[in-house]
C-alpha positions as CSV (number, residue, x, y, z in Angstrom):
1,M,-4.7,23.0,-19.6
2,K,-1.2,24.3,-20.0
3,I,1.4,21.6,-19.1
4,V,5.2,22.2,-18.6
5,L,7.6,19.3,-18.8
6,K,10.4,20.8,-17.0
7,N,14.1,19.9,-17.3
8,G,13.8,16.7,-19.2
9,T,16.2,15.3,-21.5
10,V,14.4,16.0,-24.7
11,V,15.3,13.3,-27.3
12,N,14.4,14.7,-30.8
13,P,16.3,12.5,-33.5
14,A,14.2,14.0,-36.3
15,V,16.0,17.3,-35.9
16,K,19.2,15.7,-34.6
17,A,19.0,17.2,-31.1
18,T,19.2,15.8,-27.7
19,E,19.2,18.3,-24.9
20,K,18.1,19.0,-21.3
21,T,15.3,21.7,-21.6
22,S,11.7,22.2,-20.9
23,I,8.6,21.9,-23.2
24,V,5.5,24.1,-22.9
25,I,2.0,22.7,-24.1
26,E,-1.1,24.8,-24.6
27,N,-4.2,24.1,-26.2
28,G,-3.0,20.7,-27.4
29,I,0.1,22.4,-29.2
30,V,3.8,22.6,-28.2
31,T,4.2,26.4,-27.7
32,A,7.8,26.7,-26.7
33,I,11.0,24.5,-26.1
34,T,13.0,26.5,-23.7
35,K,15.3,26.3,-20.6
36,D,13.3,29.1,-19.0
37,P,9.7,28.2,-19.3
38,D,6.8,30.3,-18.2
39,L,5.1,28.5,-15.2
40,T,2.2,30.7,-14.7
41,D,-1.1,28.7,-14.4
42,A,0.6,25.6,-15.6
43,K,0.5,22.0,-14.5
44,V,4.3,21.4,-14.0
45,I,5.8,17.9,-14.4
46,N,9.4,17.4,-13.1
47,A,11.0,15.5,-15.9
48,E,14.6,15.9,-14.5
49,K,15.5,12.4,-14.7
50,L,13.4,11.4,-17.6
51,F,13.5,11.1,-21.4
52,V,10.9,13.1,-23.2
53,A,10.4,11.9,-26.9
54,P,8.2,12.4,-29.8
55,G,5.1,10.4,-29.3
56,F,5.7,6.6,-30.4
57,I,3.7,4.8,-33.1
58,D,3.1,1.2,-33.3
59,M,3.0,0.1,-36.8
60,H,1.4,-3.4,-36.2
61,V,-1.3,-4.1,-33.7
62,H,-4.4,-6.4,-33.8
63,F,-7.4,-5.0,-32.0
64,R,-9.8,-7.7,-32.9
65,D,-12.4,-5.2,-33.3
66,P,-15.1,-5.9,-35.0
67,G,-15.7,-9.5,-34.6
68,F,-13.6,-10.8,-31.7
69,E,-14.3,-8.0,-29.1
70,Y,-13.9,-10.5,-26.1
71,K,-10.0,-10.7,-26.8
72,E,-9.6,-6.9,-27.3
73,D,-11.7,-4.0,-28.5
74,I,-10.5,-0.6,-30.0
75,F,-11.4,1.2,-26.6
76,S,-9.1,-1.3,-24.6
77,G,-6.6,-1.5,-27.3
78,L,-6.2,2.2,-27.4
79,E,-5.7,2.1,-23.4
80,A,-3.3,-0.5,-23.7
81,A,-1.5,1.6,-26.4
82,A,-1.5,4.8,-24.0
83,A,0.0,2.8,-21.2
84,G,2.6,1.4,-23.5
85,G,3.6,4.8,-24.4
86,F,2.3,4.8,-28.0
87,T,0.4,7.8,-29.1
88,A,-0.7,6.3,-32.5
89,V,-1.3,2.6,-33.9
90,C,-1.8,1.0,-37.1
91,T,-4.3,-1.8,-37.0
92,M,-4.2,-4.8,-39.1
93,P,-7.3,-5.9,-41.1
94,N,-7.8,-9.5,-39.9
95,T,-11.1,-8.7,-38.1
96,N,-14.6,-10.2,-38.9
97,P,-15.6,-8.9,-41.1
98,A,-12.1,-8.4,-42.5
99,A,-11.3,-4.6,-43.1
100,D,-11.9,-5.0,-46.9
101,N,-14.7,-2.6,-47.3
102,V,-15.1,1.0,-46.4
103,E,-17.8,0.6,-43.8
104,T,-15.4,-1.5,-41.3
105,I,-12.9,1.1,-41.9
106,R,-15.3,3.9,-40.9
107,Y,-16.5,1.9,-38.1
108,M,-12.9,1.5,-36.5
109,L,-12.3,5.2,-37.0
110,E,-15.6,6.2,-35.3
111,R,-15.0,3.9,-32.4
112,A,-11.3,5.3,-32.1
113,G,-12.8,8.9,-32.2
114,K,-14.8,8.0,-28.9
115,A,-11.7,6.6,-27.1
116,N,-8.8,8.1,-25.3
117,G,-7.4,10.3,-28.1
118,V,-4.6,7.7,-29.2
119,K,-4.7,8.1,-33.2
120,L,-5.8,5.0,-35.0
121,Y,-4.6,4.5,-38.6
122,P,-6.3,1.5,-40.3
123,V,-4.5,-1.1,-42.5
124,A,-7.1,-2.5,-45.0
125,A,-7.1,-5.8,-46.7
126,A,-5.3,-6.1,-49.8
127,T,-7.6,-8.8,-51.1
128,K,-11.4,-9.7,-50.6
129,G,-11.7,-11.5,-47.3
130,L,-8.2,-11.8,-47.0
131,K,-8.5,-14.9,-49.3
132,G,-5.5,-13.8,-51.8
133,E,-7.8,-14.4,-54.8
134,S,-9.1,-11.0,-56.1
135,L,-8.5,-7.3,-55.1
136,A,-10.2,-5.5,-52.3
137,P,-11.7,-2.1,-53.5
138,I,-8.4,-0.5,-52.6
139,G,-9.6,3.1,-53.8
140,E,-12.5,3.1,-51.8
141,L,-10.5,1.9,-48.8
142,A,-7.9,4.7,-49.3
143,E,-10.8,7.5,-49.5
144,G,-12.3,5.8,-46.3
145,G,-9.1,6.4,-44.2
146,A,-7.0,3.4,-44.6
147,V,-3.2,4.1,-44.6
148,A,-2.0,1.0,-46.3
149,I,-2.9,-2.4,-47.4
150,S,-2.1,-5.9,-46.3
151,D,-3.5,-9.5,-46.1
152,D,-1.6,-9.9,-42.8
153,G,-1.1,-13.4,-41.5
154,R,-2.4,-14.8,-44.8
155,P,0.1,-13.1,-47.2
156,I,-0.5,-13.1,-50.9
157,Q,1.0,-16.3,-52.4
158,N,0.1,-15.5,-56.0
159,T,2.9,-13.5,-57.4
160,D,1.0,-12.1,-60.3
161,L,-1.8,-11.1,-57.8
162,L,0.8,-9.3,-55.5
163,K,2.1,-7.5,-58.4
164,R,-1.4,-6.1,-59.5
165,V,-2.2,-5.4,-55.8
166,M,1.2,-3.3,-55.6
167,E,0.5,-1.4,-58.9
168,Y,-3.1,-0.7,-58.1
169,A,-2.2,0.4,-54.5
170,S,0.4,2.9,-55.7
171,T,-2.0,5.0,-57.8
172,F,-3.7,5.9,-54.5
173,D,-0.3,6.4,-52.7
174,M,-0.9,3.3,-50.8
175,M,1.8,0.6,-49.7
176,Y,1.6,-3.1,-49.3
177,V,2.8,-4.3,-45.9
178,S,3.9,-7.9,-46.0
179,H,3.8,-10.6,-43.5
180,S,6.4,-12.5,-45.7
181,E,6.0,-16.4,-45.3
182,D,5.7,-19.3,-47.2
183,L,2.4,-20.7,-45.9
184,Y,3.3,-24.3,-47.4
185,L,6.2,-24.3,-45.1
186,A,4.5,-23.0,-42.3
187,E,1.7,-25.4,-42.3
188,N,1.2,-27.1,-38.9
189,A,4.3,-25.8,-37.6
190,Q,4.5,-25.0,-33.9
191,M,8.0,-23.3,-33.5
192,N,11.3,-22.5,-35.2
193,E,12.6,-25.5,-37.2
194,G,16.2,-26.2,-35.6
195,Y,17.8,-27.9,-32.8
196,Y,15.2,-27.3,-30.1
197,S,12.2,-28.2,-32.5
198,T,13.9,-31.8,-32.6
199,V,14.5,-31.7,-28.9
200,Y,11.1,-30.7,-28.0
201,G,9.5,-33.0,-30.7
202,M,7.5,-30.1,-32.3
203,T,7.0,-29.5,-36.0
204,G,9.3,-26.7,-37.1
205,N,8.8,-23.5,-39.3
206,P,12.1,-23.0,-41.2
207,V,13.8,-19.5,-41.7
208,V,13.8,-20.2,-45.5
209,G,10.0,-19.8,-45.4
210,E,10.2,-16.2,-44.1
211,A,13.4,-15.3,-46.1
212,S,12.2,-16.8,-49.4
213,Q,9.2,-14.6,-49.4
214,I,11.0,-11.4,-48.2
215,A,13.3,-12.0,-51.3
216,R,10.2,-12.4,-53.5
217,D,8.7,-9.3,-52.0
218,C,12.0,-7.3,-52.3
219,M,12.4,-8.3,-56.0
220,M,8.9,-7.1,-56.8
221,A,9.5,-3.7,-55.0
222,E,12.7,-3.3,-57.1
223,Y,11.2,-4.4,-60.3
224,L,8.1,-2.1,-60.0
225,K,10.2,0.7,-58.4
226,L,7.4,0.8,-55.6
227,P,7.7,0.9,-51.9
228,I,7.0,-2.4,-49.7
229,H,7.0,-2.7,-45.9
230,I,8.2,-6.1,-44.5
231,A,6.5,-7.0,-41.0
232,H,8.1,-8.6,-38.0
233,V,11.5,-9.6,-39.5
234,S,12.8,-12.6,-37.2
235,A,15.8,-14.2,-38.9
236,A,19.3,-13.8,-39.8
237,L,18.8,-14.9,-43.4
238,S,15.9,-12.4,-43.9
239,V,18.2,-9.6,-42.5
240,D,20.9,-10.6,-45.2
241,I,18.2,-10.4,-48.0
242,L,16.9,-6.9,-46.8
243,R,20.7,-5.6,-46.6
244,F,21.3,-6.7,-50.1
245,F,18.1,-5.2,-51.8
246,K,18.5,-2.0,-49.7
247,K,22.1,-1.7,-51.1
248,R,20.6,-2.0,-54.5
249,G,18.4,0.9,-53.8
250,A,14.9,-1.0,-53.7
251,Q,12.4,1.0,-51.7
252,I,12.1,-1.3,-48.8
253,T,11.4,-0.7,-44.9
254,A,11.2,-3.2,-42.3
255,E,10.2,-3.9,-38.7
256,T,10.9,-6.2,-35.9
257,A,9.3,-6.9,-32.6
258,P,10.6,-6.8,-29.0
259,H,10.2,-10.5,-28.5
260,Y,12.6,-11.2,-31.2
261,L,15.2,-9.1,-29.3
262,T,14.6,-10.9,-26.0
263,L,13.7,-14.6,-26.4
264,T,14.8,-17.4,-28.6
265,D,13.4,-20.8,-29.4
266,Q,14.7,-22.5,-26.6
267,A,11.9,-20.5,-24.5
268,L,9.5,-23.1,-26.0
269,G,11.0,-26.0,-23.7
270,S,8.5,-24.6,-21.0
271,F,5.6,-25.6,-23.5
272,D,4.0,-22.3,-22.5
273,T,1.6,-21.5,-25.3
274,N,2.4,-17.9,-24.7
275,T,5.7,-18.6,-26.4
276,K,3.9,-19.6,-29.6
277,I,3.9,-16.8,-31.9
278,N,4.2,-16.2,-35.9
279,P,7.0,-15.8,-37.1
280,P,8.3,-18.1,-34.2
281,L,10.9,-17.2,-31.8
282,R,14.3,-18.0,-33.6
283,S,17.9,-19.1,-32.8
284,D,20.1,-16.8,-30.7
285,S,22.2,-16.1,-33.7
286,D,19.1,-14.8,-35.4
287,R,18.2,-12.9,-32.5
288,E,21.8,-11.3,-32.5
289,A,21.3,-10.6,-36.3
290,V,18.1,-8.8,-35.8
291,I,19.6,-6.6,-33.1
292,E,22.6,-5.8,-35.4
293,A,20.1,-4.8,-38.1
294,L,18.4,-2.4,-35.8
295,K,21.7,-0.7,-35.2
296,D,23.0,-0.4,-38.7
297,G,19.6,0.6,-40.1
298,T,18.6,-2.6,-42.1
299,I,15.5,-2.8,-40.0
300,D,13.8,0.6,-39.7
301,A,11.3,0.4,-37.0
302,I,10.2,-1.7,-33.9
303,A,6.6,-2.8,-33.8
304,T,4.8,-5.1,-31.4
305,D,2.5,-7.3,-33.3
306,H,0.3,-6.9,-30.5
307,A,-2.0,-10.1,-31.0
308,P,-4.4,-10.6,-28.0
309,H,-6.2,-13.9,-27.4
310,H,-8.5,-14.9,-24.5
311,K,-6.9,-17.0,-21.8
312,R,-9.2,-20.0,-22.5
313,E,-7.8,-20.0,-26.2
314,K,-4.3,-20.3,-24.9
315,E,-4.9,-22.8,-22.1
316,V,-5.2,-25.8,-24.4
317,E,-2.7,-28.2,-25.8
318,F,0.2,-26.6,-27.4
319,N,-0.6,-27.9,-31.0
320,S,-4.2,-26.3,-30.6
321,A,-3.2,-22.9,-29.1
322,P,-3.3,-19.9,-31.6
323,C,-0.1,-17.8,-32.2
324,G,0.2,-14.5,-30.9
325,I,1.1,-12.5,-27.6
326,V,0.2,-9.1,-26.3
327,G,2.9,-6.5,-26.8
328,L,1.8,-2.9,-26.4
329,E,2.6,-2.6,-22.6
330,T,5.9,-4.4,-22.6
331,A,7.5,-3.0,-25.8
332,I,9.3,-0.1,-23.9
333,P,10.8,-1.9,-20.9
334,L,12.0,-4.9,-23.1
335,T,13.8,-2.6,-25.7
336,M,15.4,-0.5,-22.9
337,K,17.4,-3.4,-22.2
338,L,19.5,-2.6,-25.1
339,Y,19.9,0.9,-24.0
340,H,21.2,-0.2,-20.7
341,N,23.6,-2.7,-22.1
342,R,24.8,0.0,-24.5
343,T,23.8,-1.9,-27.6
344,L,21.5,1.1,-28.8
345,T,21.5,4.8,-27.9
346,I,18.3,6.2,-26.7
347,E,18.3,8.4,-29.9
348,R,18.2,5.3,-32.1
349,I,15.4,3.7,-29.9
350,V,13.4,6.7,-30.3
351,E,14.0,6.6,-34.0
352,L,12.8,3.1,-34.2
353,F,9.7,3.8,-32.4
354,T,8.9,6.8,-34.4
355,A,9.8,5.6,-37.9
356,G,6.3,4.4,-38.7
357,Y,5.2,8.2,-39.0
358,K,7.4,8.6,-42.2
359,I,6.7,5.0,-43.4
360,M,3.1,5.4,-43.4
361,K,3.3,9.0,-44.4
362,K,1.5,10.5,-41.1
363,Q,2.3,13.6,-39.2
364,G,4.5,12.8,-36.1
365,G,7.7,11.9,-34.9
366,R,9.2,15.3,-33.8
367,I,8.7,17.6,-31.1
368,E,8.6,21.3,-32.6
369,V,6.8,24.3,-31.9
370,G,3.3,24.6,-33.7
371,A,3.2,20.9,-33.8
372,P,0.6,18.7,-31.8
373,A,1.7,17.8,-28.4
374,D,2.1,13.9,-29.1
375,I,4.8,13.1,-26.5
376,T,6.2,9.9,-24.8
377,V,8.0,10.2,-21.5
378,I,10.4,7.4,-20.4
379,D,11.9,6.9,-17.0
380,P,15.0,4.9,-18.0
381,D,15.9,3.8,-14.4
382,Y,12.6,2.7,-12.9
383,Q,12.9,-1.0,-12.0
384,W,9.7,-3.2,-11.8
385,I,8.3,-6.6,-12.5
386,I,6.0,-7.1,-15.4
387,D,2.5,-8.3,-14.1
388,K,0.0,-9.2,-16.8
389,N,-2.7,-8.9,-14.1
390,M,-1.9,-5.1,-14.5
391,F,-2.4,-4.8,-18.2
392,K,-4.9,-2.5,-19.7
393,S,-5.4,-4.8,-22.5
394,K,-8.4,-7.1,-22.2
395,S,-5.9,-10.2,-22.8
396,S,-2.8,-11.1,-21.1
397,N,-1.2,-13.8,-23.2
398,T,2.5,-12.8,-22.5
399,P,5.6,-14.8,-22.1
400,F,7.2,-11.9,-19.9
401,H,5.1,-12.2,-17.0
402,G,7.4,-12.0,-14.0
403,F,10.2,-10.4,-15.8
404,H,12.4,-8.0,-14.0
405,V,13.0,-5.0,-16.1
406,K,14.5,-1.4,-16.0
407,G,12.7,1.3,-17.8
408,S,9.3,2.3,-18.0
409,V,6.7,4.6,-19.7
410,Y,6.2,7.5,-17.3
411,M,3.7,9.5,-19.2
412,T,1.8,9.4,-22.6
413,I,0.4,12.8,-23.9
414,V,-1.7,13.0,-27.1
415,D,-2.8,16.3,-28.5
416,G,-1.8,18.0,-25.2
417,K,-3.9,15.5,-23.1
418,I,-2.5,13.2,-20.5
419,V,-3.9,9.9,-21.7
420,Y,-1.5,7.7,-19.3
421,S,0.6,8.6,-16.2
422,R,2.5,6.2,-14.1
423,D,1.4,8.1,-11.0
424,F,-2.2,8.0,-11.7
């Protein structure tokens, strides 16, 4: 099918261009970027009041497949990704079995190949069974299609092992993705340690647990002269450490998630288990510091940390509930608040949602003639109410149900195929 996205505002920060123009797509490829498109035999989409951007990538999702498909599987996860405006995702390795073997990686890729077309890039386990004891077969995992390695929510605490993991992975052009956290300080924690944890009577997880491990990981990256990616930054102290090491020239990239830009630890006063995440929601000063880090480039990307759980797992006492919320289908509208209040430009928002391509060394992040037509179309002015019952994801554990938002995904196109449209 020939598709023409007509008269949209094309936001293409990789080539430093934002202009009102049209995009022609044929046979899955962008064939023209022009103000005077040929509309012959084309499906014409009026993009007059829309932003047309390179397809977004979510660097950090949990699809629970294999092993926990009742929460999410690869098919439902990729449907949720399309509805959220993402043309590619990177899946974390905390499946069952863990993604520490090439068979599991191939299984994921085969399942994704039968889905809607959204691209799936597996992040494999750094250690066997995610136990932090011995190296996973990183070379085999790289050959099998993994794009990076991580022990995800069980970060490597043994610093000597971390050093060996980073060194060995580098021989296969693989990078370690760190969920930087001191597991001893986080043990039994329910929320951020601070004023509200005292008021609510909950065990706190202090920012120093995150920040101290980020400092260790950044020091290791600088010492080894190797890249590292820091996941879901949530605290001002963490931002200060990242800024310090980046100024020293260390090869560090970092991400945060939309919930850290939107909510604070005060939200846990509702005792809604859908506010229980890891890292936890922090203070308002932390939230402001993270937003400032997005503005000045200290944080490179926005990722969702999409973590689906079945509702029966969340409908328990707060202390017993697992951490995590779904995020794919709410990421863009929540982030667009920063556009509407003039905190971030649309160009910066697009950069943040496409930075993962460069970080993970995958093709994407720009609209250009001859390139695959992976495109995210945003309606910046559409006002709506988030309804968890409308999610494509199998799970609906979100604290944002009922939120009034401005801005939505209008259409998602992968390899020239419309995989989501708000008008369907």
